[in-house]
N, C-alpha and C positions, 0 to 999 in steps of 0.2 A: 261842297270839297267831293271829287272824284274818289270814288268808294278803292281805286290803285294807289293814292295819294293817304288814306289815312295812318297805315302802319310806318309807313316812311318816316313821316310825318310825326308819330309820335316818338321812334326811335330817335330821332333826330334833336328833339329838344331832351330826351332822358339823360341823352350821351355827353350832355353838358351838366349833370351831375355827378358824374365821376369826374376823378382825379389824380393824376402822376402819383403811381406806387400804390392805390389803391387793390384790395383783392378785392372781387366781384364774383361771385357764381350771378348764372345767369339761366332764368326758368326757360322751358320752353317754349318754342312757338315764336311772337312776336320779341322780345327780348334778346332773345338771337342774333338781332336784327342790326343792336345798337354797337358792338363796335364799327359794323363798318360805317358808321358818323363821327364815330371820337376825332377829336384833334392829334395832326399825329404827334406833335408835343407831350403827348396825355401818353404815358407805358402803366398799363395795366396789368396784372397778375390774376389772369379768369381759372378758377374755381369749379369741377366736375363735380356732382356728388358722386356720382359712379366709380372715383377714382381714381383721380390725376387734376394733377395742378402746374397750369401752365397750357390751357386749351387754346387751340391757334386754328387756322382755317384748312381745311384739307390740302397736304401735298398731295398731287395726281403722282408725282415721284417719287413718293417713299411703300418702298414693298411693304410696309406693317397697314397701308392707309387702308384697305378693306378691315382690315381687322380694329381701329382704334373707333370708336362711336360716345356722342355726351349723352346725357342722362334721360334725352328724350331719344334714345337709338338711332342719331341722325348722325351720320360722317361727321369725322374731325377729325382733326388733326394736333400734333401736342410740339409746344419750343423747343426747339434744342436743350436748355435748361429747365424743361418740365420735366415730368416724373410719374410715376403711377404707384400707389401704394393699394393698399386693402379696402376696404366699406367702413372699418370700424376709425382705421386713421382719420378716411375722408370726414369722418362725420366728428371725429374730436375736434378737428379745425373749425367742424360750423357752431360745435356746441361750444368748444371754448370761446367763444368770441372772436375769431382770429380773419372773419369775413365783415370788410368792411361796408358790404354795398350787399344785395340780393335784387334781384330786377325779376318781378315776377308779373303774371298776368294774373287776372281775377275773374271770377263769374258774380262776386258780389263783393263791395266796399262796404262800412258805414259810417255815418257821422263818428262813430266811439271806435274806430280805425279794426277794425273785427273788419276779417278777412274769411271770407269763401272761394278756394277758388279748387276742391279737388271731387267733387260730387253732385249729381244732381242725382237724388232718390228717384231706385227706378229703371238706373241707366247703369250698365255694365262700364267697369270703369277699374283699372287694370292695380291702381292703388294711390295712398297719397302720395307712395316716392320723399325724397326732403323736403317736401314744404311746411311740415309741422314745426322741424328742427332749423329749418335757415330762417321762417319769420320769429323764429324765436331766439338764436343764435347769432344772425346778423348784425353789427348795430347799426346801420340803417333798413329800410324795408319802402323800397317805392314800387308802387303800382304800375304796369304798362298794360295798358288797355280800351278800347273803345268804350266811347262814352253811355254807349245806350246799346241793346240786342234785340232787333226786331222792333226796336221802337219803344222797349220799355228800358226806365231803369236801374243803371247797373250801380250806381252811389247811392246807396239808400238810409233812410232812418235807421235801420235795424236790418240786417240783413235775414233772409228767408230760409237758406241753406246752411246745411251743416259746418258749422264754422270748422277752420283750419287753426287757425288761435285768436283767442280778443287783445284786443287794443294796441297791436304793433306796426301796423302800418304808420307810415311817416310821410310816406309823398304820392301822390294818386297824377300821372298825365296820362292825360286824355286828346281824342282830335279837337272837344273844347277848348279845355284847360287846364293850368297847373295846377292844385289845390294839395297844400299842407294842412296835415291832420294835426288839430289842438285840442288842446283841454277844454277849449270856447266852443268846437266844433269843426265844421271841416273850411279854411280859409281861401278863394278863390284867388291870387297871386296875382298867374298872370291869363291872360283870354288866347284864341284862336280870333283875330278879327274878322275872319267869315260866319263868325258870329256876333250877335249882341249877349251882353248880360243876360237881360232876359232871356234868351233862347236860350244859352245853358241852364239857367234855374230851371225853365220848364221841361230839360230833360234829367233833372237832378230832382228826385223824391227829396233828399237832405235839405237843410236850408241853409244855402252857402253864404258864410260871411265873408264880404265884397271889400278886399283888402283899401287900405286907403291909399296905398302907392300901384293897384293894380295900373298892371303896364300889357303892354298885347307881347307873343310869343314872338320871340326873333327866328 
């Protein structure tokens, strides 16, 4: 798979996990690509933890476009029926369980559903942002990330980086496959036909459970 194809491939598959009427929070980076691949019949409400609901693509005709940014500081737009509010209200929505799904990138995920996605020790970062609240408050946590980092596995037996939260990840989608986190471990449910199951396991530190109804990603 060409490197330029990886992120769109992941985003396209994640989009199939979202449903009409869902309230969804998107992490920065790859997750922001997901709405581009939604079925036109699926109507979502996108929430941004920096204080608005009804996140939309940038409208260059909007005179206020220069003043609207998403949680990652990138230019954004807002739906006509969207609204802005303070951070306290935004996090009340998240902590109150009103977000159906959050889609996040990650540095590491392990077989217990632990997630580490905010810091590498020794490197400067602006802070954890809303990730700690999102992974606990959202009804479903979907990790969208590349399977490895410079050849090193990112799906581990146990995370080695500081955790964002424990046992909160529900689904992992990478360019190699779709994996569900269960009490028994990580179940490989779908695979990219460009890779064999053996190649996927070799790129994964955690032991994968192969689903009886394993199928290729469509």
